[in-house]
N, C-alpha and C positions, 0 to 999 in steps of 0.2 A: 714713898710718894704720898703726897697729901691730896686727898680727894674731897673737894668742897662742892656742895650743891645748894643752890638757892631755889630750886624747884621743890617747894615744900609739899606739893601734892603727890610727889613720887613715893612709891612704897619703899624704896631703898634709902630714902633720906632720913637721917637721925640727927636732928638739931644741926642742920647745915653740913653734915658729913655723909658721904655716899658709902653705903655698906654693900653694894653689889660686888660680886666676885669677878665680874668682867664688865667692861664698858665698851660700847660701840659708837663711834662718831661717824656720821655720814659725810658725803662730799660737800653738803651744805652746812657742815659743822653742827648738825643737830645730834643730840644724844638719843640714839634709837633704843637705848636700854630703858629710857623713861617708861614707867608703867604706873598709871594713876592708882593711888591707894584707894581701897574700898572704904576704909575708915581712917580719918586723920586724927592723930593724937592731939590733945589740947596744947601740948608744948610746941607742936608744929605750926600752930596758928598764930605765932608771934607777929604782931603788927609792928615791925621795926620802924616804920615811918613816923609813928606817934612818939616813940621813945628814943630815937636815934641820938639825940643830943643829951638825954638824961641818963639812960642806962643801956648797956650793950645787950644784945639778944643772948639768950642762953645757947651756947655753942657746945657741941660734942667735942671732947678732947681731940687733939691732933691724931689723925689716923695714919700712921706710917706703915705701909704695907708694900713690900716689894713683889708680892705674888699676884697683885691685881693685873689682869690682862686687859690692856686698853688697845683696841683696834681702831685705827683711824683711816678713813678714806678721803679726807680733805686734803687739798693742796696746801699743806701747813709746814712751817719750819720744823716742827717737832715730829713730823711723820717720817719714820725710817722704815720703808718697805712695809707699810700698814701697821707698824708698831709705834705707839706714842712714846717718845723719849724725853718728855718734859719732866721736871722734878715734881710736878703736881699739876692738877687741872681743876678748873672751877666751871661748874655748869650753872648757867643763869636761867631764871624763870622767864618763860615767854607765855603768851596767852594760852596756847594749846599744847605746847611742847617744851623742850629744854634745849638750850644752845651752849656749846662749849665756848666760853669767852677767853680761854687760854689760846685759842686759835690765832696764829700769826702767819700771814701769807708768805710764801717763799719768794 
């Protein structure tokens, strides 16, 4: 399962890859695992908007992990009795939190 995260202020984010051992998604498809980092590494502060047509941001290699436990309470196509069955998920940065953009309504 590929776990991508665009919430660069999260302590589990490593160059757009989520390194949490478990992820919880709420009914409003918010990532409740999001925990703001006390200190943000310089490589996390990539301003992609300035270079998006010139150079790709530094990304962590694909993280394939079958052991990550993703619990979902959203009314989502990938929700199977509160277990996420998507091949991968992407969490997007929002102002104060993080949102699962893999969410697809049933």
